[in-house]
All heavy atoms as an XYZ file, in Angstrom:
959
protein
N       6.173      5.633     -3.388
C       7.060      5.396     -2.289
C       6.251      4.907     -1.096
O       5.522      5.699     -0.498
C       7.762      6.667     -2.022
C       8.617      6.610     -0.873
S       9.717      8.039     -0.778
C      10.782      7.772     -2.164
N       6.312      3.720     -0.674
C       5.515      3.175      0.412
C       6.024      3.773      1.746
O       7.072      4.185      1.881
C       5.725      1.692      0.345
C       6.946      1.466     -0.402
C       7.128      2.654     -1.313
N       5.063      3.743      2.690
C       5.362      4.177      4.085
C       6.422      3.246      4.699
O       6.312      2.078      4.745
C       4.041      4.224      4.879
C       4.312      4.633      6.338
C       4.443      5.925      6.627
C       4.310      3.708      7.384
C       4.673      6.383      7.925
C       4.508      4.096      8.642
C       4.694      5.407      8.895
N       7.436      3.914      5.318
C       8.494      3.181      5.960
C       8.503      3.467      7.459
O       8.859      4.545      7.793
C       9.851      3.459      5.318
C      10.988      2.637      5.934
O      10.776      1.745      6.737
O      12.102      2.953      5.577
N       8.065      2.508      8.337
C       8.007      2.819      9.754
C       9.361      3.135     10.376
O       9.423      3.959     11.297
C       7.427      1.554     10.420
C       7.124      0.587      9.302
C       7.589      1.184      8.015
N      10.408      2.545      9.876
C      11.752      2.837     10.415
C      12.143      4.248     10.055
O      12.639      4.989     10.922
C      12.814      1.823      9.805
C      14.174      2.150     10.257
C      12.410      0.387     10.245
N      11.905      4.682      8.844
C      12.242      5.963      8.416
C      11.381      6.992      9.204
O      11.848      8.082      9.602
C      11.980      6.150      6.942
C      12.281      7.561      6.374
C      11.959      7.695      4.935
O      11.575      6.710      4.266
O      12.082      8.821      4.410
N      10.129      6.669      9.473
C       9.240      7.522     10.207
C       9.763      7.713     11.623
O       9.812      8.855     12.137
C       7.835      6.925     10.218
C       6.758      7.643     11.019
C       6.254      8.851     10.655
C       6.417      7.140     12.304
C       5.289      9.514     11.382
C       5.437      7.795     13.082
C       4.963      8.981     12.593
O       4.014      9.682     13.361
N      10.157      6.667     12.266
C      10.652      6.757     13.643
C      11.969      7.551     13.654
O      12.109      8.359     14.622
C      10.892      5.340     14.157
N      12.828      7.376     12.734
C      14.039      8.165     12.675
C      13.783      9.629     12.453
O      14.406     10.502     13.035
C      14.941      7.626     11.516
C      16.226      8.336     11.406
C      17.181      8.301     12.611
O      17.132      7.272     13.318
O      17.833      9.267     12.875
N      12.790      9.937     11.622
C      12.390     11.302     11.363
C      11.825     11.987     12.615
O      12.164     13.116     12.966
C      11.367     11.322     10.254
C      11.054     12.659      9.620
C      12.286     13.330      9.057
C      10.040     12.511      8.503
N      11.030     11.204     13.374
C      10.524     11.738     14.651
C      11.654     12.034     15.630
O      11.595     13.049     16.304
C       9.491     10.783     15.235
C       8.113     10.897     14.744
C       7.129     10.104     15.547
O       7.457      8.952     15.972
O       6.003     10.611     15.728
N      12.571     11.087     15.740
C      13.701     11.275     16.587
C      14.564     12.514     16.241
O      14.974     13.295     17.062
C      14.593     10.045     16.619
C      14.175      8.947     17.540
C      15.180      7.878     17.757
N      15.593      7.097     16.566
C      14.873      6.127     16.060
N      13.802      5.735     16.685
N      15.305      5.554     14.966
N      14.766     12.675     14.910
C      15.502     13.858     14.442
C      14.777     15.145     14.807
O      15.505     16.100     15.176
C      15.760     13.750     12.931
O      16.517     12.628     12.633
N      13.502     15.157     14.583
C      12.720     16.392     14.857
C      12.807     16.735     16.362
O      13.041     17.871     16.761
C      11.307     16.231     14.435
S      11.075     16.503     12.739
N      12.656     15.700     17.273
C      12.725     15.911     18.676
C      14.151     16.413     19.096
O      14.294     17.338     19.959
C      12.376     14.652     19.448
C      10.883     14.240     19.410
C      10.674     12.926     20.061
C      10.095     15.318     20.123
N      15.179     15.830     18.466
C      16.515     16.238     18.800
C      16.749     17.717     18.375
O      17.386     18.505     19.128
C      17.520     15.331     18.153
N      16.282     18.073     17.194
C      16.441     19.444     16.734
C      15.646     20.400     17.639
O      16.142     21.513     17.904
C      16.066     19.603     15.295
C      17.100     19.274     14.258
C      16.484     19.214     12.832
C      18.241     20.271     14.347
N      14.481     20.004     18.093
C      13.682     20.852     18.972
C      14.388     21.088     20.267
O      14.394     22.207     20.753
C      12.292     20.259     19.170
C      11.380     20.381     18.003
C      10.076     19.598     18.173
O       9.924     18.879     19.200
O       9.186     19.783     17.314
N      14.987     20.041     20.786
C      15.691     20.209     22.097
C      16.959     21.090     21.809
O      17.265     21.944     22.671
C      16.135     18.816     22.596
C      15.112     18.102     23.375
C      15.637     16.942     24.144
N      16.332     15.949     23.292
C      15.707     14.954     22.677
N      14.404     14.773     22.782
N      16.395     14.090     21.890
N      17.595     20.912     20.699
C      18.805     21.699     20.358
C      18.450     23.212     20.238
O      19.191     24.015     20.775
C      19.419     21.223     19.065
C      20.647     21.918     18.645
C      21.175     21.384     17.320
O      21.240     20.102     17.132
O      21.497     22.168     16.410
N      17.319     23.468     19.682
C      16.892     24.873     19.435
C      16.493     25.523     20.809
O      16.504     26.767     20.862
C      15.763     24.985     18.431
C      16.175     24.746     17.008
C      15.043     24.593     16.076
C      17.065     25.854     16.519
N      16.172     24.747     21.799
C      15.805     25.333     23.091
C      17.057     25.592     23.922
O      16.907     26.290     24.968
C      14.934     24.318     23.817
C      13.570     24.142     23.232
C      12.762     23.063     23.866
O      13.236     22.362     24.796
N      11.581     22.838     23.371
N      18.184     25.216     23.480
C      19.419     25.507     24.200
C      19.799     26.979     24.064
O      19.974     27.435     22.952
C      20.513     24.627     23.685
C      21.883     24.762     24.391
O      21.822     25.416     25.472
O      22.868     24.308     23.931
N      19.945     27.694     25.125
C      20.254     29.150     25.077
C      21.623     29.386     24.390
O      21.866     30.433     23.803
C      20.262     29.649     26.493
C      19.594     28.548     27.311
C      19.705     27.317     26.529
N      22.537     28.466     24.555
C      23.835     28.614     23.939
C      23.789     28.675     22.395
O      24.530     29.346     21.804
C      24.759     27.431     24.333
C      25.190     27.427     25.804
C      26.015     28.650     26.164
O      26.883     29.019     25.428
O      25.713     29.200     27.241
N      22.853     27.990     21.840
C      22.663     27.976     20.416
C      22.252     29.322     19.826
O      22.648     29.695     18.743
C      21.665     26.896     19.980
C      21.576     26.640     18.470
C      22.829     25.989     17.925
C      20.383     25.729     18.138
N      21.479     30.046     20.627
C      21.004     31.374     20.248
C      22.145     32.391     20.101
O      22.007     33.407     19.439
C      19.959     31.873     21.185
N      23.242     32.056     20.666
C      24.443     32.981     20.578
C      25.095     32.943     19.228
O      25.842     33.846     18.856
C      25.440     32.660     21.682
C      24.852     32.960     23.056
C      25.857     32.774     24.105
N      25.251     33.085     25.409
C      25.660     32.638     26.557
N      26.842     31.965     26.590
N      25.022     32.928     27.670
N      24.846     31.852     18.512
C      25.402     31.775     17.122
C      24.264     31.766     16.114
O      23.646     30.729     15.872
C      26.199     30.458     17.034
C      26.984     30.426     15.706
O      26.866     31.322     14.855
O      27.783     29.478     15.545
N      23.930     32.964     15.571
C      22.761     33.068     14.677
C      22.783     32.210     13.492
O      21.773     31.698     13.014
C      22.751     34.547     14.313
C      23.608     35.228     15.291
C      24.576     34.201     15.835
N      23.996     31.955     12.878
C      24.100     31.139     11.688
C      23.713     29.712     12.001
O      22.945     29.073     11.293
C      25.454     31.212     11.084
C      25.769     32.496     10.397
C      27.106     32.457      9.773
C      27.394     33.829      9.070
N      28.648     33.817      8.416
N      24.207     29.172     13.092
C      23.946     27.745     13.477
C      22.452     27.612     13.860
O      21.771     26.698     13.491
C      24.866     27.290     14.625
C      24.459     25.905     15.053
C      26.307     27.275     14.123
N      21.965     28.659     14.615
C      20.586     28.610     15.010
C      19.633     28.637     13.784
O      18.696     27.880     13.711
C      20.255     29.763     15.919
C      18.882     29.825     16.447
C      18.541     29.080     17.561
C      17.850     30.540     15.813
C      17.281     29.080     18.058
C      16.594     30.580     16.296
C      16.306     29.807     17.463
N      19.969     29.530     12.865
C      19.140     29.665     11.611
C      19.197     28.361     10.822
O      18.160     27.875     10.338
C      19.673     30.815     10.808
O      19.011     30.902      9.566
N      20.327     27.769     10.686
C      20.484     26.519      9.944
C      19.705     25.404     10.625
O      18.982     24.584      9.933
C      21.944     26.088      9.830
N      19.730     25.290     11.950
C      19.011     24.299     12.676
C      17.499     24.540     12.559
O      16.765     23.545     12.379
C      19.390     24.251     14.178
O      20.735     23.853     14.295
N      17.077     25.763     12.612
C      15.622     26.054     12.536
C      15.110     25.741     11.118
O      14.024     25.162     10.937
C      15.375     27.544     12.808
N      15.990     26.013     10.102
C      15.584     25.714      8.725
C      15.463     24.188      8.517
O      14.557     23.714      7.913
C      16.668     26.294      7.772
C      16.098     26.558      6.424
C      17.090     27.370      5.523
N      17.568     28.578      6.102
C      18.793     28.834      6.491
N      19.756     27.967      6.328
N      19.069     29.957      6.999
N      16.432     23.480      9.115
C      16.365     21.968      9.015
C      15.166     21.389      9.744
O      14.523     20.493      9.214
C      17.693     21.407      9.579
C      17.756     19.917      9.488
C      17.901     19.404      8.084
N      17.934     17.929      8.127
C      17.461     17.192      7.164
N      16.838     17.741      6.134
N      17.481     15.909      7.248
N      14.810     21.989     10.863
C      13.650     21.530     11.624
C      12.395     21.735     10.802
O      11.524     20.925     10.772
C      13.559     22.169     12.958
C      12.327     21.791     13.830
C      12.369     20.300     14.129
C      12.297     22.581     15.090
N      12.339     22.909     10.156
C      11.195     23.231      9.337
C      10.988     22.224      8.140
O       9.882     21.781      7.917
C      11.338     24.652      8.746
O      10.300     24.924      7.821
N      12.152     21.881      7.503
C      12.103     20.901      6.434
C      11.593     19.537      6.973
O      10.708     18.858      6.368
C      13.435     20.692      5.820
C      13.895     21.920      5.028
C      15.358     21.796      4.674
O      15.987     20.763      4.873
O      15.912     22.806      4.092
N      12.195     19.090      8.109
C      11.838     17.771      8.651
C      10.411     17.828      9.119
O       9.719     16.740      8.997
C      12.771     17.438      9.808
C      14.231     17.170      9.420
C      15.046     16.816     10.639
C      14.306     15.971      8.392
N       9.941     18.901      9.649
C       8.566     18.963     10.177
C       7.560     18.829      9.063
O       6.536     18.099      9.223
C       8.319     20.252     10.975
N       7.855     19.425      7.940
C       6.924     19.237      6.746
C       6.898     17.803      6.309
O       5.832     17.253      6.026
C       7.365     20.161      5.587
C       6.825     21.565      5.772
C       7.225     22.396      4.559
N       8.644     22.799      4.776
C       9.485     23.212      3.882
N       9.186     23.333      2.645
N      10.707     23.552      4.237
N       8.080     17.180      6.232
C       8.178     15.778      5.827
C       7.423     14.915      6.824
O       6.695     13.991      6.408
C       9.626     15.395      5.775
C      10.038     14.136      5.060
C       9.499     14.064      3.627
C      11.527     13.961      5.098
N       7.603     15.172      8.149
C       6.982     14.395      9.154
C       5.491     14.502      9.142
O       4.704     13.502      9.317
C       7.502     14.785     10.519
C       7.045     13.981     11.723
C       7.473     12.534     11.606
C       7.618     14.567     13.009
N       4.965     15.751      8.854
C       3.524     15.947      8.815
C       2.893     15.127      7.667
O       1.825     14.515      7.826
C       3.167     17.394      8.536
N       3.567     15.057      6.491
C       3.024     14.236      5.379
C       3.114     12.764      5.768
O       2.165     12.014      5.484
C       3.873     14.572      4.121
C       3.459     13.581      2.975
C       3.615     15.968      3.639
N       4.151     12.341      6.361
C       4.308     10.934      6.778
C       3.208     10.538      7.781
O       2.690      9.467      7.770
C       5.676     10.672      7.343
C       6.689     10.549      6.219
C       7.778      9.585      6.452
O       7.877      9.025      7.544
N       8.645      9.418      5.459
N       2.917     11.469      8.723
C       1.904     11.185      9.719
C       0.520     11.023      9.026
O      -0.292     10.163      9.369
C       1.760     12.336     10.704
C       2.820     12.244     11.742
C       2.687     13.324     12.811
N       3.720     13.133     13.845
C       4.299     14.120     14.471
N       3.966     15.378     14.162
N       5.248     13.894     15.361
N       0.196     11.864      8.080
C      -1.085     11.800      7.283
C      -1.081     10.464      6.525
O      -2.119      9.784      6.454
C      -1.223     12.987      6.333
C      -1.552     14.249      7.093
C      -2.073     15.341      6.214
N      -1.439     15.421      4.926
C      -0.710     16.489      4.428
N      -0.562     17.509      5.154
N      -0.261     16.462      3.217
N       0.049     10.126      5.937
C       0.115      8.832      5.210
C      -0.094      7.658      6.092
O      -0.788      6.704      5.769
C       1.452      8.784      4.471
C       1.620      7.572      3.518
C       0.576      7.484      2.472
C       3.070      7.577      2.922
N       0.523      7.736      7.297
C       0.332      6.594      8.238
C      -1.129      6.480      8.634
O      -1.628      5.368      8.729
C       1.206      6.903      9.474
C       1.147      5.867     10.573
C       1.997      6.268     11.745
C       1.898      5.211     12.860
N       2.643      5.597     14.061
N      -1.762      7.621      8.902
C      -3.198      7.519      9.215
C      -4.087      6.986      8.087
O      -4.952      6.168      8.371
C      -3.693      8.986      9.563
C      -5.145      9.203      9.858
C      -5.543      8.721     11.204
C      -6.974      9.113     11.527
N      -7.931      8.109     11.255
N      -3.738      7.385      6.906
C      -4.522      6.873      5.721
C      -4.323      5.370      5.614
O      -5.310      4.650      5.345
C      -4.156      7.603      4.464
C      -4.823      9.020      4.498
C      -4.562      6.876      3.233
C      -4.542      9.860      3.305
N      -3.084      4.891      5.779
C      -2.862      3.461      5.640
C      -3.592      2.677      6.735
O      -4.098      1.640      6.484
C      -1.362      3.182      5.682
C      -0.587      3.640      4.542
C       0.954      3.503      4.728
C      -0.995      2.968      3.251
N      -3.685      3.259      7.970
C      -4.422      2.598      9.024
C      -5.931      2.561      8.690
O      -6.598      1.529      8.879
C      -4.165      3.327     10.342
C      -4.961      2.746     11.527
C      -4.600      1.314     11.848
O      -3.490      0.866     11.551
O      -5.479      0.594     12.412
N      -6.393      3.670      8.166
C      -7.830      3.733      7.783
C      -8.124      2.722      6.660
O      -9.212      2.110      6.625
C      -8.192      5.162      7.343
C      -8.256      6.130      8.512
O      -8.173      5.692      9.714
O      -8.291      7.333      8.226
N      -7.190      2.596      5.732
C      -7.397      1.650      4.642
C      -7.450      0.195      5.210
O      -8.285     -0.582      4.738
C      -6.163      1.744      3.689
C      -6.352      2.468      2.370
C      -5.081      2.660      1.665
C      -7.366      1.819      1.491
N      -6.542     -0.112      6.109
C      -6.580     -1.420      6.740
C      -7.905     -1.686      7.392
O      -8.450     -2.777      7.226
C      -5.434     -1.541      7.735
C      -5.192     -2.933      8.245
C      -4.230     -3.031      9.352
N      -4.633     -2.235     10.565
C      -5.566     -2.634     11.446
N      -6.238     -3.750     11.222
N      -5.876     -1.878     12.471
N      -8.416     -0.704      8.119
C      -9.671     -0.918      8.768
C     -10.872     -1.021      7.784
O     -11.804     -1.808      8.014
C      -9.967      0.246      9.735
C      -9.002      0.258     10.921
C      -9.183      1.524     11.824
O     -10.061      2.348     11.519
N      -8.404      1.602     12.862
N     -10.842     -0.295      6.712
C     -11.851     -0.332      5.676
C     -11.860     -1.684      5.001
O     -12.875     -2.240      4.626
C     -11.699      0.765      4.704
N     -10.646     -2.290      4.796
C     -10.544     -3.610      4.162
C     -11.152     -4.666      5.011
O     -11.711     -5.688      4.521
C      -9.114     -3.891      3.782
C      -8.602     -3.097      2.587
C      -7.144     -3.344      2.262
C      -6.771     -2.501      1.074
N      -5.345     -2.643      0.706
N     -11.093     -4.486      6.338
C     -11.659     -5.443      7.258
C     -13.184     -5.376      7.077
O     -13.870     -6.422      7.149
C     -11.284     -5.160      8.726
C     -12.113     -5.905      9.761
C      -9.829     -5.434      8.924
N     -13.778     -4.226      6.882
C     -15.251     -4.094      6.755
C     -15.725     -4.732      5.450
O     -16.928     -4.966      5.315
C     -15.615     -2.588      6.771
C     -15.472     -1.935      8.117
C     -15.831     -0.442      7.977
C     -16.374     -2.585      9.150
N     -14.836     -4.956      4.459
C     -15.275     -5.603      3.232
C     -15.834     -6.998      3.455
O     -16.563     -7.514      2.690
C     -14.153     -5.615      2.195
C     -13.829     -4.338      1.492
C     -12.669     -4.548      0.562
C     -15.054     -3.842      0.718
N     -15.401     -7.604      4.586
C     -15.876     -8.964      4.881
C     -17.203     -8.951      5.606
O     -17.724    -10.108      5.893
C     -14.798     -9.664      5.708
N     -17.824     -7.887      5.846
C     -19.073     -7.749      6.554
C     -20.197     -8.376      5.745
O     -20.156     -8.381      4.467
C     -19.355     -6.300      6.882
C     -20.492     -6.190      7.926
O     -21.631     -6.410      7.624
O     -20.151     -5.883      9.087
N     -21.224     -8.867      6.425
C     -22.369     -9.509      5.741
C     -23.245     -8.476      5.093
O     -23.950     -8.762      4.069
C     -23.189    -10.329      6.776
C     -22.362    -11.469      7.410
C     -21.965    -12.551      6.384
O     -22.747    -12.786      5.473
N     -20.787    -13.089      6.583
N     -23.359     -7.343      5.651
C     -24.307     -6.309      5.139
C     -23.724     -5.620      3.880
O     -22.628     -5.081      3.871
C     -24.491     -5.224      6.241
C     -25.462     -4.154      5.839
O     -26.117     -4.323      4.797
O     -25.708     -3.212      6.647
N     -24.493     -5.759      2.778
C     -24.037     -5.151      1.527
C     -23.869     -3.631      1.567
O     -23.015     -3.077      0.888
C     -25.104     -5.539      0.468
C     -26.216     -6.143      1.223
C     -25.790     -6.428      2.616
N     -24.611     -2.990      2.367
C     -24.538     -1.512      2.528
C     -23.133     -1.163      3.135
O     -22.484     -0.172      2.683
N     -22.757     -1.882      4.165
C     -21.457     -1.660      4.837
C     -20.326     -1.945      3.843
O     -19.311     -1.219      3.777
C     -21.338     -2.402      6.157
C     -22.327     -1.826      7.174
C     -19.903     -2.420      6.618
C     -22.253     -2.431      8.543
N     -20.503     -3.037      3.091
C     -19.450     -3.387      2.097
C     -19.318     -2.248      1.035
O     -18.163     -1.893      0.655
C     -19.776     -4.705      1.436
C     -19.464     -5.929      2.340
C     -19.387     -7.198      1.537
N     -20.517     -7.379      0.650
C     -21.536     -8.203      0.913
N     -21.653     -8.800      1.994
N     -22.539     -8.287     -0.029
N     -20.465     -1.736      0.617
C     -20.441     -0.663     -0.394
C     -19.758      0.583      0.166
O     -18.959      1.227     -0.513
C     -21.833     -0.391     -0.891
N     -20.145      0.927      1.463
C     -19.556      2.041      2.050
C     -17.998      1.865      2.253
O     -17.265      2.780      1.968
C     -20.143      2.284      3.444
C     -19.671      3.555      4.170
S     -20.359      3.702      5.837
C     -19.634      2.309      6.649
N     -17.599      0.640      2.624
C     -16.191      0.371      2.806
C     -15.476      0.441      1.483
O     -14.362      1.050      1.445
C     -16.017     -1.000      3.418
N     -16.030     -0.014      0.417
C     -15.379      0.036     -0.851
C     -15.248      1.514     -1.338
O     -14.172      1.863     -1.860
C     -16.220     -0.718     -1.904
C     -15.547     -0.818     -3.279
C     -14.165     -1.447     -3.145
O     -14.044     -2.529     -2.634
N     -13.138     -0.768     -3.756
N     -16.251      2.346     -1.126
C     -16.124      3.762     -1.536
C     -15.050      4.485     -0.677
O     -14.278      5.305     -1.172
C     -17.445      4.469     -1.473
O     -17.817      4.674     -0.110
N     -14.959      4.085      0.546
C     -13.938      4.684      1.437
C     -12.525      4.194      0.994
O     -11.632      5.036      0.992
C     -14.178      4.266      2.887
C     -13.263      4.996      3.826
C     -13.566      4.694      5.325
O     -14.670      4.214      5.624
O     -12.686      4.976      6.111
N     -12.432      2.971      0.611
C     -11.171      2.423      0.132
C     -10.718      3.165     -1.075
O      -9.608      3.549     -1.282
C     -11.269      0.923     -0.113
C     -11.285      0.183      1.211
C     -10.052      0.399     -0.984
C     -11.591     -1.292      1.084
N     -11.705      3.421     -2.015
C     -11.324      4.169     -3.226
C     -10.861      5.574     -2.974
O      -9.852      6.063     -3.543
C     -12.571      4.232     -4.127
C     -12.991      2.896     -4.671
O     -12.164      1.897     -4.651
O     -14.154      2.757     -5.128
N     -11.521      6.291     -2.010
C     -11.112      7.616     -1.599
C      -9.714      7.608     -0.926
O      -8.858      8.455     -1.274
C     -12.103      8.219     -0.673
C     -13.422      8.592     -1.273
C     -14.485      9.091     -0.287
O     -14.026      9.538      0.810
O     -15.638      8.977     -0.509
N      -9.557      6.636     -0.013
C      -8.278      6.580      0.729
C      -7.128      6.182     -0.249
O      -6.006      6.701     -0.086
C      -8.382      5.606      1.793
C      -9.252      6.039      3.016
C      -9.486      4.900      3.979
C      -8.714      7.226      3.700
N      -7.439      5.404     -1.199
C      -6.341      5.011     -2.176
C      -5.904      6.221     -3.004
O      -4.685      6.403     -3.279
C      -6.841      3.860     -3.090
N      -6.855      7.030     -3.363
C      -6.478      8.273     -4.100
C      -5.697      9.239     -3.254
O      -4.726      9.804     -3.647
C      -7.754      8.961     -4.590
N      -6.117      9.362     -1.933
C      -5.358     10.225     -1.053
C      -3.988      9.656     -0.774
O      -3.013     10.452     -0.645
C      -6.118     10.262      0.326
O      -7.350     10.882      0.140
N      -3.851      8.348     -0.683
C      -2.546      7.740     -0.464
C      -1.618      8.040     -1.678
O      -0.479      8.402     -1.450
C      -2.704      6.207     -0.347
C      -1.399      5.446     -0.171
C      -1.499      3.963     -0.224
O      -2.606      3.446     -0.520
O      -0.522      3.325      0.107
N      -2.077      7.914     -2.871
C      -1.301      8.232     -4.058
C      -0.830      9.657     -4.042
O       0.329      9.967     -4.368
C      -2.078      7.834     -5.255
N      -1.759     10.562     -3.673
C      -1.437     11.953     -3.656
C      -0.358     12.275     -2.577
O       0.574     12.980     -2.843
C      -2.709     12.764     -3.364
O      -2.477     14.019     -2.967
N      -0.529     11.674     -1.402
C       0.477     11.896     -0.355
C       1.814     11.280     -0.705
O       2.825     11.876     -0.336
C      -0.049     11.325      0.989
C      -1.094     12.154      1.639
C      -1.607     11.464      2.921
C      -0.501     13.487      2.051
N       1.770     10.119     -1.356
C       3.075      9.528     -1.693
C       3.834     10.436     -2.740
O       5.022     10.526     -2.718
C       2.890      8.129     -2.274
C       2.552      7.097     -1.195
C       2.280      5.728     -1.722
O       2.173      5.544     -2.958
O       2.283      4.788     -0.893
N       3.054     11.035     -3.629
C       3.620     11.966     -4.602
C       4.206     13.183     -3.900
O       5.315     13.667     -4.171
C       2.600     12.390     -5.640
C       3.210     13.218     -6.733
C       4.278     12.597     -7.529
O       4.242     11.361     -7.758
O       5.220     13.302     -7.897
N       3.450     13.673     -2.895
C       3.920     14.855     -2.154
C       5.167     14.526     -1.346
O       6.123     15.319     -1.240
C       2.786     15.267     -1.205
C       3.127     16.588     -0.467
C       1.927     17.031      0.420
O       0.793     16.575      0.222
O       2.189     17.903      1.319
N       5.218     13.270     -0.720
C       6.308     12.842     -0.041
C       7.611     12.708     -0.921
O       8.687     13.108     -0.538
C       6.003     11.521      0.632
C       6.975     10.899      1.637
C       7.118     11.861      2.802
C       6.474      9.542      2.175
N       7.343     12.174     -2.099
C       8.472     12.031     -3.059
C       9.006     13.392     -3.418
O      10.241     13.602     -3.500
C       7.929     11.319     -4.343
C       8.987     10.904     -5.296
C       8.414     10.014     -6.404
N       7.875      8.788     -5.993
C       6.547      8.536     -6.034
N       5.725      9.341     -6.532
N       6.058      7.334     -5.570
N       8.156     14.408     -3.595
C       8.572     15.726     -3.967
C       9.338     16.387     -2.815
O      10.360     17.086     -3.048
C       7.355     16.620     -4.348
N       8.905     16.165     -1.558
C       9.611     16.717     -0.419
C      11.002     16.080     -0.244
O      11.892     16.771      0.303
C       8.800     16.545      0.848
C       7.596     17.457      0.997
C       6.769     17.051      2.238
C       8.008     18.899      1.160
N      11.132     14.846     -0.664
C      12.426     14.135     -0.450
C      13.418     14.449     -1.552
O      14.615     14.185     -1.367
C      12.180     12.645     -0.383
C      11.590     12.191      0.916
C      11.434     10.710      0.938
C      10.917     10.216      2.284
N      10.812      8.743      2.285
N      12.985     15.083     -2.627
C      13.908     15.412     -3.728
C      14.926     16.418     -3.224
O      14.613     17.252     -2.377
C      13.144     15.932     -4.900
C      12.460     14.895     -5.726
C      11.672     15.506     -6.852
O      11.764     16.721     -7.093
O      11.084     14.727     -7.683
N      16.088     16.348     -3.763
C      17.170     17.298     -3.408
C      16.739     18.659     -3.952
O      16.250     18.817     -5.012
C      18.461     16.875     -4.069
C      19.008     15.580     -3.615
C      19.570     15.713     -2.204
C      20.158     14.376     -1.765
N      20.328     14.239     -0.397
N      16.962     19.659     -3.144
C      16.610     20.993     -3.534
C      17.941     21.818     -3.757
O      18.939     21.460     -3.207
C      15.786     21.751     -2.447
O      16.533     21.769     -1.260
C      14.432     21.070     -2.243
N      17.848     22.821     -4.554
C      18.951     23.691     -4.770
C      19.218     24.535     -3.552
O      18.290     25.186     -3.039
C      18.634     24.586     -5.988
C      19.824     25.432     -6.453
O      20.916     25.383     -5.764
O      19.680     26.178     -7.404
N      20.441     24.625     -3.002
C      20.707     25.388     -1.817
C      20.467     26.894     -2.026
O      20.191     27.595     -1.061
C      22.166     25.151     -1.542
C      22.725     24.273     -2.572
C      21.593     23.861     -3.508
N      20.397     27.297     -3.289
C      20.113     28.758     -3.573
C      18.694     29.071     -3.512
O      18.333     30.205     -3.552
C      20.751     29.103     -4.933
C      22.224     29.082     -4.919
O      22.884     29.402     -3.935
N      22.791     28.684     -6.022
N      17.811     28.041     -3.438
C      16.385     28.299     -3.397
C      15.954     29.111     -2.169
O      15.003     29.886     -2.145
C      15.608     27.009     -3.385
C      15.587     26.350     -4.751
O      15.963     27.016     -5.721
O      15.135     25.177     -4.824
N      16.679     28.976     -1.012
C      16.347     29.643      0.205
C      16.874     31.035      0.272
O      16.554     31.840      1.118
C      16.850     28.826      1.422
N      17.766     31.444     -0.664
C      18.406     32.760     -0.655
C      17.460     33.741     -1.346
O      16.692     33.445     -2.240
C      19.693     32.721     -1.359
C      20.706     31.834     -0.620
C      22.023     31.884     -1.302
C      23.070     31.013     -0.535
N      24.351     31.005     -1.209
N      17.553     34.992     -0.864
C      16.816     36.087     -1.466
C      17.508     36.524     -2.789
O      18.677     36.429     -2.952
C      16.717     37.311     -0.497
C      15.883     36.944      0.717
O      15.034     36.112      0.652
N      16.235     37.530      1.813
N      16.740     37.150     -3.633
C      17.248     37.682     -4.865
C      16.565     38.975     -5.158
O      15.445     39.218     -4.776
C      17.088     36.666     -6.010
O      17.777     37.172     -7.139
C      15.643     36.407     -6.349
N      17.205     39.821     -5.905
C      16.660     41.087     -6.365
C      16.623     41.060     -7.881
O      17.587     40.764     -8.519
C      17.494     42.245     -5.882
C      17.511     42.370     -4.353
C      17.009     43.590     -6.490
C      18.450     43.387     -3.791
N      15.498     41.304     -8.406
C      15.294     41.386     -9.834
C      14.861     42.813    -10.240
O      13.970     43.382     -9.723
C      14.187     40.359    -10.326
C      13.977     40.514    -11.848
C      14.539     39.000     -9.918
N      15.665     43.396    -11.148
C      15.390     44.718    -11.554
C      14.764     44.684    -12.967
O      15.300     43.998    -13.864
C      16.671     45.564    -11.591
C      16.462     47.030    -12.014
C      17.716     47.803    -11.992
O      18.771     47.293    -11.590
O      17.667     48.975    -12.437
N      13.667     45.320    -13.089
C      12.941     45.347    -14.351
C      12.922     46.787    -14.865
O      12.510     47.717    -14.131
C      11.507     44.784    -14.245
C      11.565     43.383    -13.727
C      10.793     44.890    -15.583
C      10.244     42.815    -13.412
N      13.457     46.954    -16.039
C      13.533     48.338    -16.620
C      12.690     48.403    -17.908
O      12.576     47.391    -18.622
C      14.967     48.737    -16.945
C      15.839     48.827    -15.737
C      17.186     49.259    -16.148
N      18.063     49.380    -15.015
C      19.264     49.871    -15.021
N      19.749     50.353    -16.159
N      19.988     49.940    -13.907
N      12.202     49.491    -18.177
C      11.460     49.735    -19.387
C      12.481     49.724    -20.522
O      13.490     50.249    -20.437
C      10.728     51.070    -19.377
N      12.086     49.037    -21.544
C      12.971     48.912    -22.745
C      12.635     49.966    -23.771
O      11.532     50.474    -23.872
N      13.654     50.421    -24.470
C      13.443     51.365    -25.544
C      13.912     50.683    -26.850
O      14.767     49.844    -26.828
C      14.260     52.582    -25.259
N      13.264     51.055    -27.862
C      13.730     50.459    -29.155
C      12.696     49.533    -29.686
O      11.526     49.569    -29.424
N      13.151     48.648    -30.423
C      12.264     47.626    -31.076
C      12.458     47.769    -32.592
O      13.470     48.187    -33.055
N      11.416     47.397    -33.341
C      11.584     47.431    -34.746
C      11.364     48.801    -35.326
O      10.750     49.667    -35.189
C      10.578     46.528    -35.449
C      10.963     45.040    -35.129
O      12.061     44.798    -34.646
N      10.096     44.157    -35.372
């Protein structure tokens, strides 16, 4: 999933709007709404952090590709190794981004109680 600057900008705007909303004292009077907004901000913040790292890696990749045109073979070799590392990081971040964007089960955030009892019997 390639980096989308429009999606990134929209995500930043959403995070800022939620942060401003959470600072409103009126919102604190309704714990359910406050909790839902805080949870949504947490989800968006994780997504935004991954997108920021991906944006940085893509910028570093662009700069390293410029160095490939250098006359010095040492610099070209260094740039190529950096490109290889950054490409691997890019693939990893894109996979992480894809996983964060997948729909989650709303019950995942709920608590559960599991009771384990000793069993009797058998063969």
